[in-house]
Steps between C-alpha positions, in 0.01 A plus 500: 500500500840354414797581708761729350773257600492180296416204723668230298726528198555163346673461170295375210539130437639421158286312248470132586735240363287238330538196282493554126165350408204725434313369801799533733551862396132592535461326837825648626391854425151441641640361825740795523206741478290295741777514759545874446137595553458278807810663651352846435194421712679298767552705814318806367331689785130515572286690414716650222532165322127511421461876467446631148788719385337596169148605398427157347513345848804284428677381812794268558315220678221510243748449217630180657149383577403561135799306370401207721164489320667534158732206575206293624295582192778442249659185637250344742175562311327719759218711360515865603175691454604842636856589407474849647424352842827305492695826538399523869620261768250404767523727808572197722794389284840604627790574267649163599169327410488651152868433431465138620188445288680641194804280553282192557309575180825547306619165632180331383527674162859380467387145579262523201773649280744224600273258315493710182768388258365660179477882503250479215260275691213650699539561874325200660255687717161359597248727326237298317434640157779760531839360406800682633730711286832356393765471769711743293220760493420453870865547603544806277177651634598433862841661443323808361236512775743437787764734358250784457375464856852453638585842355194647672606327822851650477353849496240433768752348743737793452214739574410304813837483672777585255592136439654445157661218305398140443 
């Protein structure tokens, strides 16, 4: 049950300042969302961080765990066979573990993206027989996926302890 007194009122961060190229804009907005959702989970209390707040079972830690798998699939070539299972963090994983794993995965994904100079070229991920989507498509999809779940995370964190803002 959330407290009636807001725990933390941070102002929303303005949209990121980026370079003018298509790739700089897309990566800037994706990194902005990545930072926002990691901050939502960071420091969230147990067990509320993994407790479902809606009938679908969605929980804050599970959202970040899921996005880790999406990043790994999209940019690193990992094959995920059970997407629904990615919405639950392992019971032994602390909040700090899940946040660190997400940030490490984002760093590895950014290393891949650093080598991509043509937004129309496929993401160079190692999946034999399954070429990656274009860098442009992958970045647009990750902005949509991360943004959607960041919005869920905003609501879930506020329900947990009243924390708001990015």
